[in-house]
C-alpha positions in Angstrom: 101.5 101.5 138.4 100.8 102.9 141.9 101.0 106.6 142.5 99.8 109.4 144.8 99.7 113.2 145.2 100.7 115.0 148.3 101.4 118.4 149.8 105.0 119.5 149.8 106.4 122.9 150.8 103.0 124.5 150.5 102.4 123.2 147.0 101.4 119.8 145.5 103.6 117.0 144.2 103.2 113.5 142.9 105.2 110.2 142.9 104.6 106.8 141.4 106.4 103.5 140.9 108.2 102.6 137.8 109.2 99.2 136.5 112.1 97.8 138.6 115.6 98.5 137.5 116.3 96.0 134.7 119.8 95.3 136.0 119.4 95.2 139.8 115.7 94.7 140.2 115.5 97.5 142.7 112.4 99.6 143.1 112.3 102.9 141.1 110.0 105.9 141.5 109.3 109.1 139.6 108.4 112.2 141.5 107.9 115.9 140.8 106.6 118.8 142.7 105.8 122.5 142.5 102.1 122.3 141.4 99.8 125.0 142.5 96.7 122.8 142.9 95.9 119.2 143.5 94.2 119.0 140.2 97.4 120.0 138.3 99.3 117.4 140.3 96.7 114.7 139.5 96.9 115.5 135.8 100.7 115.4 135.8 100.6 112.1 137.7 98.4 110.6 135.1 100.5 111.9 132.2 103.7 110.5 133.8 102.1 107.1 134.5 100.8 107.0 130.9 104.3 107.9 129.5 106.0 105.3 131.7 103.5 102.6 130.7 104.3 103.3 127.1 108.0 102.9 127.9 108.6 106.6 127.4 109.4 107.7 130.9 110.5 111.3 131.1 113.0 112.0 133.8 112.7 115.3 135.7 115.1 117.9 134.2 115.8 121.6 134.4 117.0 121.7 130.8 115.9 125.0 129.4 114.1 125.7 126.1 117.2 127.6 124.9 119.6 124.7 125.7 117.3 122.2 124.1 116.9 124.2 120.9 120.6 124.7 120.5 121.1 121.0 120.9 118.2 120.2 118.5 119.5 122.7 115.9 122.9 121.1 115.9 121.4 117.6 115.6 119.2 118.6 112.6 122.0 120.0 110.5 122.5 116.8 108.4 118.8 116.2 107.8 117.5 119.6 106.4 118.5 121.9 103.5 121.4 124.2 104.4 119.2 127.3 103.9 116.5 125.8 106.2 119.0 125.0 108.8 120.4 128.5 108.7 116.9 130.0 108.9 116.1 127.9 111.9 119.3 129.1 113.6 118.4 132.7 112.9 114.9 132.3 114.3 116.2 130.5 117.4 118.8 133.2 118.1 116.6 136.2 117.4 112.9 135.2 118.0 112.8 132.4 120.5 115.7 132.2 122.9 115.7 135.9 123.9 112.1 135.6 125.0 111.5 132.1 126.4 115.0 130.6 126.2 115.3 130.5 130.0 112.0 128.6 130.5 112.5 125.0 131.7 111.6 122.8 128.7 109.3 120.7 130.9 107.4 123.7 131.9 106.7 125.0 128.4 102.9 125.3 127.8 100.7 126.1 124.9 99.7 129.3 126.6 103.3 130.4 126.8 103.8 129.7 123.1 100.7 131.7 122.3 102.1 134.6 124.3 105.4 134.3 122.4 103.6 134.5 119.1 101.6 137.5 120.2 104.8 139.2 121.3 106.6 138.5 118.0 103.6 139.9 116.0 103.7 143.1 118.1 107.4 143.8 118.5 109.4 140.9 117.4 111.5 142.6 114.6 115.1 143.0 115.8 116.1 145.9 113.5 113.1 147.5 111.6 114.2 149.1 108.3 112.5 152.0 106.6 108.7 151.8 106.9 108.8 148.3 108.5 106.6 147.7 111.5 108.0 146.7 114.9 106.3 143.3 114.6 107.2 140.3 112.5 104.9 139.2 109.6 102.3 136.5 110.4 104.1 134.2 107.9 107.3 134.5 109.8 105.7 133.8 113.1 103.9 130.8 111.5 107.4 129.6 110.5 108.5 129.9 114.1 105.5 127.8 115.1 106.3 125.1 112.6 109.9 125.0 113.7 108.9 124.7 117.4 106.3 122.0 116.6 109.0 119.9 114.9 111.6 120.5 117.6 109.2 119.6 120.4 108.1 116.5 118.5 111.8 115.4 118.6 111.9 116.3 122.3 109.0 113.8 122.9 110.9 111.2 120.9 114.1 111.9 122.9 112.1 111.5 126.2 112.8 115.1 127.2 109.1 115.9 127.6 105.9 113.9 127.7 103.9 116.1 125.3 104.4 118.5 122.5 103.1 121.9 123.7 103.1 123.3 120.2 100.4 120.9 119.1 97.9 122.8 121.2 99.3 126.3 120.5 97.6 128.6 118.0 99.9 130.3 115.5 98.6 133.3 113.6 96.5 132.8 110.5 98.3 133.6 107.3 96.2 134.7 104.5 97.1 133.8 100.9 98.3 136.9 99.1 97.1 137.2 95.5 100.1 137.9 93.3 100.5 141.4 91.8 101.2 140.8 88.1 102.0 142.8 85.0 99.9 142.3 81.8 101.6 141.1 78.7 101.7 144.7 77.4 103.4 145.8 80.6 105.9 143.0 80.3 106.7 144.1 76.7 107.1 147.7 77.9 109.5 146.6 80.6 111.6 144.5 78.3 111.8 147.3 75.7 113.0 149.7 78.4 115.8 147.4 79.6 117.0 146.1 76.3 120.4 147.6 76.6 120.9 146.6 80.3 123.8 144.2 81.0 121.3 141.9 82.9 118.8 141.9 80.1 119.1 138.2 79.7 118.5 137.6 83.4 115.2 139.6 83.4 114.2 137.8 80.2 114.6 134.4 81.9 112.3 135.5 84.7 109.5 136.7 82.5 109.7 134.0 79.8 110.4 130.9 82.0 109.1 131.9 85.4 112.5 131.1 87.1 112.9 132.2 90.7 115.4 134.9 91.7 117.7 132.4 93.4 117.7 130.3 90.2 118.6 133.0 87.8 121.2 134.6 90.1 122.8 131.1 90.7 122.8 130.2 87.0 126.2 128.8 85.8 127.6 128.3 82.4 127.2 124.6 82.6 123.5 125.0 83.4 122.8 126.4 79.9 122.8 124.2 76.7 122.7 126.6 73.8 122.5 123.8 71.2 119.3 122.3 72.7 118.0 125.7 73.9 117.4 124.5 77.5 118.4 125.7 80.9 118.6 123.7 84.2 119.1 125.9 87.3 121.0 123.4 89.5 122.4 125.6 92.4 120.2 128.5 93.4 121.6 131.4 95.4 119.4 132.6 98.3 119.8 135.2 101.0 120.1 134.0 104.6 120.7 136.6 107.3 121.8 139.1 104.6 124.3 136.8 103.0 124.0 135.1 99.6 124.6 131.4 99.9 124.2 128.4 97.7 121.1 126.3 98.2 119.3 123.4 96.6 116.3 123.4 94.3 113.0 123.5 96.2 111.6 120.5 94.3 112.9 117.7 92.2 110.9 119.1 89.2 113.0 122.3 89.6 116.0 120.4 88.2 114.3 119.4 84.9 115.4 121.2 81.7 113.3 124.2 80.6 113.0 125.1 77.0 114.0 128.6 75.9 112.2 130.6 73.3 114.2 132.1 70.4 114.3 135.6 71.8 115.6 134.5 75.2 118.0 132.1 73.7 119.5 134.8 71.5 119.8 137.2 74.5 121.4 134.5 76.6 123.9 133.6 73.8 124.9 137.2 73.4 125.4 137.5 77.2 127.5 134.3 77.3 129.7 135.7 74.5 130.3 138.9 76.6 130.8 136.8 79.8 133.5 134.7 78.1 135.3 137.8 76.9 135.3 139.2 80.4 136.7 136.0 81.8 139.6 136.3 79.3 140.1 140.0 79.9 140.0 139.9 83.7 141.2 136.4 84.3 138.4 135.5 86.7 137.1 132.0 87.2 133.6 132.7 88.5 131.2 130.2 86.9 128.2 132.4 87.7 126.8 133.8 84.4 125.4 136.9 86.1 128.3 138.6 87.8 130.3 141.8 87.4 132.8 141.9 84.5 135.7 141.2 86.9 133.9 138.1 88.3 132.7 139.7 91.5 129.4 138.1 92.6 126.2 140.2 92.5 124.0 140.0 95.6 120.4 138.8 94.8 119.0 141.8 96.7 120.8 144.1 94.3 119.1 142.4 91.4 115.7 143.1 93.0 116.6 146.7 93.7 117.6 147.3 90.1 114.5 145.5 88.8 112.2 147.8 90.7 114.3 150.9 89.7 113.8 150.0 86.1 110.1 149.5 86.7 109.8 153.0 88.1 111.8 154.5 85.2 109.5 152.7 82.7 106.4 154.2 84.4 105.2 150.7 85.4 103.7 149.5 88.7 106.5 148.5 91.0 106.3 144.8 91.7 108.6 142.3 93.3 111.0 140.4 91.1 109.2 137.3 92.2 106.0 138.8 90.8 107.6 138.7 87.4 107.4 134.9 87.8 103.7 135.2 88.7 103.3 137.5 85.6 104.8 134.7 83.4 102.5 132.0 84.9 99.4 134.2 84.5 100.2 135.0 80.9 100.9 131.3 80.1 97.6 130.1 81.6 95.6 132.8 79.9 97.3 131.9 76.6 95.9 128.4 77.0 99.2 126.6 78.1 98.2 123.4 79.9 98.5 123.8 83.7 100.7 120.7 83.9 103.2 122.3 81.6 103.1 125.6 83.5 103.6 123.7 86.7 106.6 121.9 85.4 108.2 125.0 84.0 107.7 126.8 87.3 109.3 123.9 89.2 106.3 123.3 91.4 106.0 120.0 93.2 102.7 119.1 91.5 100.0 120.7 89.4 97.6 120.8 92.3 99.8 123.5 93.9 99.8 125.5 90.6 96.0 125.3 90.3 95.6 126.5 93.9 98.1 129.4 93.6 96.6 130.6 90.3 92.9 129.8 91.1 91.9 133.4 90.3 93.3 133.0 86.8 91.7 129.6 86.3 88.3 131.0 87.4 88.5 133.7 84.7 89.1 131.1 82.0 85.9 129.2 82.8 83.6 131.1 80.4 86.1 130.7 77.5 86.4 127.0 78.3 82.6 126.6 78.3 82.4 128.2 74.8 85.2 126.1 73.4 83.7 122.8 74.6 80.3 123.8 73.3 81.7 124.5 69.9 83.3 121.1 69.8 80.1 119.4 70.8 77.5 121.4 68.9 79.6 122.9 66.1 80.0 126.6 65.5 77.1 128.6 66.9 74.6 129.9 64.3 71.7 132.3 64.8 68.5 130.7 63.7 66.0 132.7 61.5 63.0 131.5 63.5 62.4 130.5 67.1 63.5 126.8 67.1 61.0 126.1 69.9 58.0 127.2 67.8 59.3 125.5 64.7 59.5 122.2 66.5 55.9 122.3 67.8 53.5 120.2 65.7 50.0 119.8 67.2 48.4 116.5 66.5 45.3 116.5 64.3 42.1 116.9 66.1 43.7 118.6 69.1 42.0 121.8 70.4 45.0 123.8 69.2 45.0 122.6 65.7 41.9 124.4 64.6 40.3 121.1 63.4 38.2 120.2 66.4 35.3 117.9 66.3 32.2 119.0 64.5 
């Protein structure tokens, strides 16, 4: 394809031929101006020709980032989880559009995205609460980056832009946080402290099965099989923009039945008995097992607040409710439960993720594993009476060390 760059209104522009109109056969051209240097115009010309030759010609447009993201968000509703869709909408409204929403989509660059990420890290929080900083957490900004990378990939597919600017942007590095966990002794102390609490069965489920907060707060009567002593959390309740909404399990393995130990089963059976009596007394039809006596739903954030309040009252380190799940996993692995079983009970996608998440626990089990395997191979270790090395040395007759040399 032929093309050229030229001066226009004190700046640089390009134009090049396109394939003739397929209907009329008339000549077609693509042109764009406003470049500060000839070098920029040359590069844009080459990119445009390359895109056109691939059959992906991008027409010049003043469509803004904000308008595109609103369109993209609406188009993605049917293809992502409801909670993911709601999260994307929140990030678009609060973290992206107010800052770069007016930027023409075709002028979005990696540098501008890097500046956006820096701004969000510095003062991106809309309404800081308590001791919160003005900036967003690196993990949240990384989520913004992932969303934009996916959105701009669709923009390329839709022929809105010729390149994905997010591919060359640099999101913040997110370090892996080692979970804060309670020891088995601390778990026992906590459970002893809350034994009379009306949500005793809920907390038991967290520390004996590793269920997520959304899974236990979304548990329904039909999810529990008392006869087979199993539970299947089918419809988690998560918090999106402050509201509790129904979601989907994070992985397919999260929908498999999880066996209940006798103590947890007994507590859950007693809770269900009280729950059924409340339904009769108040006439409510709420299927959620963990609700107020009159059927009013309990917000998941309230469960977290109560959990931490109980921890303080029990004189224990204050951890997140989610760290109760980590405490279960750590105790299970240290007790020798196979990582595959722990992975399935936690609802992880695969055992590799479990091993990576709890690598600090696995490393501490290495010495014990070495001793166990050695006992299997060599038998129980015994302390010899004499040095086995010296006992095994037999000098041949006539050697200088035998005392029976020549002569």
